[in-house]
VOKE-108482 format. One record per residue: x, y, z of N, C-alpha, C in turn. Coordinates in steps of 0.02 Angstrom, whole numbers, plus 50000, padded with zeros to 5 digits. Each point is the difference from the previous one (the first is absolute). Last residue first. Layout:
N
XYZXYZXYZ...
! end
This chain:
378
582896492649519500225004749949499405003349966499924974450105500165006750024500215004449943499174977849969499855000550071500205006750029499234986649754500415005350029499805001150072499854977449847499595004650038500455005350033500754980449872499645004549955499535004950036501514985450120499524995949963499515004349960501255015950129500074993050018499454996049967501355025349985499454996149974500134992750017500885026650074500104992850004499364996649976501395025749979499394996150001500184992650005501135027150035500084992849993499324996650005501245026249949499414995950015500184992749992501255025950042500074993249975499404995950022501085024050038499404998949958500064993249966501105006050247500105001049929499364998649961500264996950237500215006949989500095001749926499464978150076499445004350019500155007349986501554981349977499705003149940499385004050016501214988250175500435005149969499645003549942498954981950112500045005950043500415005549968499894979149893499365003549995500005006450042501884985750014499965003349934499375004149995500234986850188500485005550004500015003949934498714980450012499685005250041500465006150006500774980449895499585003949956499645005650038502364991150098499344997549984499605004649955502794993450032499485004650023499334997449976501974987449964500285004850047499515005450023499994979949831499764999050068500255004950052501375000349784499454995450007499814999450073501905011149836499485003350040499374995749999502514989149982499535004049959499455002850043502304995350126499454996549968499635004449952502034997450213499905002649933499484995849963500115003650277500474998249948499845003249934498745004050200499954992849986500484997949944499195021050194500474998049948499994992449990497815012650091500634997350024500464998249942497985019250039500184994149962500694997750023498985019450089499434995449998500134993849958501235022150066500224993550025499424995150005500095022949907499624998850061500184993350032501055006049798500095005850043499664998950068499664983949833500684999750027500145005850047497974999749885500004994650048500704999250032499745015549825499665002450060499994994650054500874994149791500445004950033499685002450064498724985849865500544996550033500475004750036498235009149869499734996350058500564996650039500575010649799499835004950051499734996650063500454986649809500625002550031499845004850057498204992249871500294994450038500625002450037498965015349850499654999150063500294994450043500595008349769500405002250057499704998050068499014996249775500604995950010500415001850060498035013349949499854993150021500624995750008499875023249916500114999250071499954992650021499565008249774500714998750016500154999450074497685005249925500274993549981500724998650019498595020850018500194996250059500344993449983498925018649860500724999750007500264996050058497645002149937500275006450025500754999750014498744976850013500025005249950500305006350032499564970850038500285006450021499975004949943499164973450101499945005249950500295006550027499844970750041500225006650025499965005049942498984973450076500155005349951500215006350036499624971350030500155006350035500225005149949498634974950016500305005049955500085006550040499524971550033500055006550032500365004749952498664973850008500385005249966499995006450040499354970950000500095006250036500395005049958498554974150004500385004949963500015006650037499694977650144499625004249954500465005049965500554983850180500094997749931499625004049949500245003550243499494995149984500054997349929501445017250088500104994250043499494994449986500425016449795500005001350072500074993450038501035007249747499434996950034500065001150075500905015049777500154993450027499384996950031501245025249899499494994949989500234993350028500545028949994500184993650028499424995149989501035025749916499454995249993500244993150023500655028150005500244993550021499404995350000500745026049891499514994850015500364993650020500235029249957500344993750013499474994950017500205026749871499744995050046500434993850006499575028749906500324993549995499734995250052499775026449872499644994750037500334993249989500375022949905500454998250055499694994650043499615003749725499815002750065500564998750051499895002649709499804995650054499835003750064501665012849844499494995249980499814995750060501765016150005499335003050010499444995449978502344994549975499835000150071499305002850011501524994949801499294998050003499725000550071502295004949945499645003649947499254998850006501584988450137499755006350027499665004449948501094979649944499374998650033499695006450029502155001049900499484999149950499324998750033501895001750140499875006449967499434999549950500764980250100499655004150050499815006849969501334986049870499324997450004499595003950051502295005249978499645001849939499274997750003501444993650174499865007350003499625002349939500724977050011499475001750048499825007449998501504983749868499725006449976499425002350045501204979850045500545004649981499755006749975498604980850056500175004350057500555005149983499144981849857499705006649991500205004850055501144977149894499865003350064499755007149988500434984149819500094995750058499785003350065499255001249732500235004550053500054995950064499594987349819500195005949961500275005450047499044977450051500715001250006500255006149962497724990250044500324997849937500755001150001498695007650181499954992749998500344997249938499765023350020500534997450044500004992450001498305010649881500645001549967500584997350041497874998850095500064995249944500665001049963499455015350170500144993550029500114994849945499295021349937500705000250021500214993250030497745002849948500404999549938500755000150016498525003750176499944993049978500424998949937499825021850078500434996150044499984992649981498555014149889500685001549979500504996250042497754999350059500144995449944500695001549969499255014050175500074993250025500204995349943499515022049943500634999750037500124993050027497995004549891500544999849951500685000150034498015001150137500064993849963500604999849953499785012950236499885001849930500164994049956500344997750234499315002049989499845001449927501824981750089499965007249991499295001949981500864977550152499865003049935500005007550000500534973150130499935007250006499895003049931500024974450152499995003949939499925007450016500454973050105500055007150014500045003749934499354973650123500155004449943500035007350023499894972250079500125006650027500215004549942498694973950031500305005749965500115006050046499334975450066499975000849928500425005849972499824992850240499954993949960500085001149926500995012750234499545000849944500014993849955500955007950232499874993249976499495000049942501095019250116499284998850006499794993149974502325006850001499745003150062499274998350011501124993149797500194996250059499675002750063499595011449795499804993049993500164995750061500695023749992499324998350018499804992749990502215011149943499864999250071499324997050015500795005449774500424994850031499784998550071498905016749877499954994149958500414994250027500055022150098499414996150018499964993449961501655017749956500174994750049499424995550018499995011449756500045002650068500164994250048499575007749721500424995650042500095003250069497965001249803500505003950036500374995250047498134999849771500424996750049500525004650031497725011049910500494995549971500454997350056497495015349936500494997550046500484995349964497935020649958500464995149972500504998050055497525008950067500695001949984500364994349965497405009950102500364995249959500695002849981498935010350220499674996849944500444995249962500185017750194500514997849953499704996949938498815007850198500205005649959500514998049946498614979850091500085006550031500185005549952500624975349917499445003050034500155007050027501304983649862500185000750070499475003750040500284985149761499575005050032500165000150074501584993149778499694997650062499595005750031501404991349758499605005250031499644997050060502474992449888499284998750002499655005950033502624989249903499565005650016499274998049998502354988749987499364997050018499505005450021502485008150029499654996749946499374996750028501855011550122499585004749964499694997049937501854984850093499805006350030499645004649953499934972949982500445005649982499725006550027499964972550085499625005049962500495005749985500134972150090500285006549980499485004349966499614980450199500065001149928500315006849986499374980150209500365006049981500085000349924497884987950136500704999149984500315006649978497624996150050500344995850048500734998749987498565014849872499814993049988500394995250045501235021650011499344999449969499874992749983501965019050103499674993850019499304999849971502345012549903499455001050045499624993450008502545011849895499564994550021499415002550041501365013149794500064998650071499494994750018501245014249767499624994650033500114999950075500015022349833500454994850025499594994650036499145021149907500174995349947500464994450021500035019650160499525000249945500234995549942501145005550215499764993249985499474999949945501125020350070500544995150006499764992949984498565019650013500324999049936500534994550002498935006950201499524996649956500334998349933501265012750153499894993350026499544996049954500345022949955500594996049983499934992750023498335015550062499974998549929500594995749978500005007850220499454995249991499954997949927501535017050057500234993550024499474994649990499515022849949500434996949951500234993150021497635010050081500715000850014500424996349949497435011649994500404994049993500735001550011497325010250057500725001449992500384993549996497455001849915500384999050062500745001249986498195000249836500255006450025500404999450065498924981249890500525002649956500305006650026499044980950168499735004849952500565003049959500194974750103500055007150017499675004449948499814973750081499875004149942500025007450019500484972050082500105007050017499925004249937499404973150107500065004949946500115007050028499924970850059500105006850024500105004649939499094973750084500125004349943500025007350024500034972650089500075006950022500185004149939498894973450061500335005149959500015006750035499314979150108500144997649932500395005149959499674993850273500025005549952500214997349933498784989350235500444999149943499975006249956498905000750200500354993850016500524998549947498965025050073500114994749951500324993850032499545021150110499364998249972500054994149951501905010750107499654995450045499314997949975501415016549886500224993149992499604995150042499965025349977499444995849978500164992549999501635016750069499395001750035499434995349983502114998549888500044997650069499345001150037500245009349785499884992849998500024997050070500525023049978499304998749980499844992650003502215006550033499605002050058499264998849987501574996749826500004994550048499585001650061500255016949836499644994349971499974994250049501275019650057499285000850005499634993949974502404998349991499775002550064499255000350007501604993049814499484995650027499705002550066499895015549844500164992949996500694998850028499135021150025499364996949980500074992549995501845007950150499675004249950499324996949983502264993050119499495003550039499655005149956501914983749954499344999549969499455003250041502144991850132499985001849930499304999149972501415002950255499404998449962500065002349928501264995650255500205001549931499444997649956500615005050278499494998149951500235002449931501544993150230499735005049955499454997149955501804991750171499325001350025499665005649960502194989049963499985007050022499325002050028500344978049919500575001150045500015007150028498424994149834499834997350065500565001150051500365006249774499515004450031499824997650070501444986749869500335006350018499525004650038499124980149911500444998750057500355006350024498625001349804499624998650061500464999150061500355004849753500275004350052499704998550068499324989049800500724998750003500325004150056497695002249930500144995550056500734998250006499025012649817500225004050058500164995750061499134994349768500664998050024500245003550062497905004449880499994993050022500674997750029499785022149909499564999150058500044992950027501235004949802500235004250056499594998750063499394989749794500604997050029500235003950062498105008849881499894993250024500614997150036499355026249992500374995349958499964993050030499155021350088499524995449971500334995149953500625018350226500174996149940499414995949976500485017350183499384999649962500104995949936501284999750262500005002549931499334999049967501425001250259499384998649964500065002749929501524994850249500005001449928499334998049970501445006650252499484996249967499965002349927502315002950134499365003149983499524995049970502494999250067499524999150055499325003149989502034997849854499925006350036499514999650057500394981549857500655001650030499985006550040498094994049876500104995150054500655001650037499565012649810499545001850054500084995450060501204995349803500275005950032499575002250059499224982549865500574997850041500315005950038498305004649844499724996650058500564997750047500655009449797499685005150042499734996850064500944985849835500515004050033499705005350046499114980849853499765001850067500505004450038499544999649723500204995150051499765002550068498905004849742500385002550058500224994150044498604997349804500725000649985500415002750057497515005850002500224994749955500745001049984498775016050122500364995050040500214994049959499625027449928499694993450004500444995050038499675018950125499954994749951500295002349934499945008450259500395001349939499984994149952499115004150233499515000849946500355000749932500334992350278500355000049935499485000449944500285005850278499524998349949500345000949932500804996550275500155002349932499464997549953500505004750285499604996849947500195003049933501195006450195499654994250028499644996049946502375016449995499284999649986499714993650030502315012949992499684996750058499234999749991501945009249859499345003250009499634997250060502124991549920500095006450033499345003450015500064979849874500174998750070500075006650039499685000949767499394997950034500134998950075501805004849857499595006050010499374998350039501394982349937500325003950052499615006450014499244986249823499924996750066500325004150056500245007649772499305000350024499934997250071501945003649838500025001650071499305000150032500364996249767500414994950033500045001150075497885007349845500645002850023500394994650038497734998449912500544996949961500685002850018497925007950094500074993050021500564996549962499795026350070499954995849941500124992850019499335026050114500234993250012499864995849938499665025650131500254997449937500304993150013498005014250139500654996650001500184997749929498195015750181500164997849932500714997250000498075002050207500665001749975500104997249930498045004850220500164998449931500705002349980498354992850222500585004149986500254998049930497364997550067500664996950005500555005249990497735005149971500114999250072500694997050012498785014949782500394994550028500045000350076499025015249822499544995450034500354994450037501235017349879499455003650034499534995450039501924991049864500135002850066499395003550033500294989549771499694996250054500015003650067501045009249805499294999249985499634996550057502345002450008499685006650009499254999649986501294980549961500005001650071499635006650013500404993649778499454996250030499955001650075501785009749885499375002949976499404996350030502184991650038499875006150039499345003249981500754981449876499844997950068499825006150043500765003949783499334997249999499784997750069502205007949978499535005549986499294997550001501834984950017499865003350064499495005749990500484977049862499925007149987499795003650064500294976449992500625002549971499995007549990498574990050201500044998449929500655002749973498224999550243500644999749965499924998249927498845008150253499804999249930500635000349957499384995050271500525001949953499764998449929498915004250260499884997249934500535002849952499504995850280500395003849951499914996649933498275000650223500454996349957500415005049958498135005650156500554996850036500394994949957497595005649905500425003950046500544995650031498674998749756500114996450062500475004250044499355005049772499475001950047500064996450066501394996149806500185006450030499485002450050499754980049865500404999250060500195006650033498754999449792499634996850054500404999950065501015008749805499425004250017499614997150058501784987649906500255005650039499425004450024499494982849852500184997250065500245005650046499605005949782499364998650032500104996850069501855004649861499725006350023499334998950035501144981349900500345002750058499685006350028499304989549794499734996950061500315003050063500705009349795499284999049991499684997050062502275012150057499774996749939499254998850001501545009250173499625004949961499744997049934501364987550163499455003050036499605005249963501894982249976499575002149945499395003650027500874987750185500445000149942499585001349938499615005450268499674998149938500505000749943500094997050286500335002349938499614997449940499665005150283499784996249941500315003249938500294999250289500195003249937499814995449942499095003950275500274995849947500155004149937499785003650279499865003349936500344996249944
! end
């Protein structure tokens, strides 16, 4: 009987992971956070349909005694959802290794995810799996590209976009992470070389099709921008953009980025709570329809031009579940001992697109694949 600990288990992503994992029998699920009342309330909500043994727990990752408390719990798997990860160190992951627990996080911070390999030797010595970025990026995005990669002899470009619906629930940690690089420069690979762009700038309207349609998108800093050029031997470009559904809200973010670029405001993350509160004034505008797109272009084995476009669409409030799916799949694989510990690494190549497709059958999520401009499913 394995014990799974969710750090931030009642948060925006944590509660959705807890909801899924509580349906697994013969495990103990610990829902933790700084607020024991919120953890207990979620436990009571989940209990009627739960197969797992549920327990609420007060636990703070910034507590100086965090590691000793973790060791006393004798957990097998720890899921870290307490973002933002931008600026965090690896103290939580190290504590998990020292406690003999597998570690998975939902980080999307470039430096955090790409640097997790620093713990590889420690993880291997303990025969543990330590995974960072088990979320939409780079977990799901890389899984999609891995699936279609064999159709290409050469990949020229990879363009990824995420566009949530305005009514989708937003977590404060996610907003804080975005604001931390709004208007700040970061490198991305384009025209076959590394260049600087600025977070939440270079706004453009892109037609994502389906229920999402045309949306404003802008530059977003994610691990994919660093990991994918080398992993897929991309010749020209790897880009990642995201956007807000309501035009004036999106363009307000672009204006904030410009102000930050000028040095007038250095870090918008300091007023995250105010911005989240203000954004909630407009929560009834727009829809809960969101989507994700991965567009791969290059040439096939015969030298002919090749393109694959993978689209995902979600509505009815399902959108916020998508960033949790990579983590849920990996936790279940660890419980069933279907994945071998391989040290510390970004979430790349650890599960297949077929596993993702099987999971979303239970959710109101649609995926379509278009190859060489011909839709083959969906």
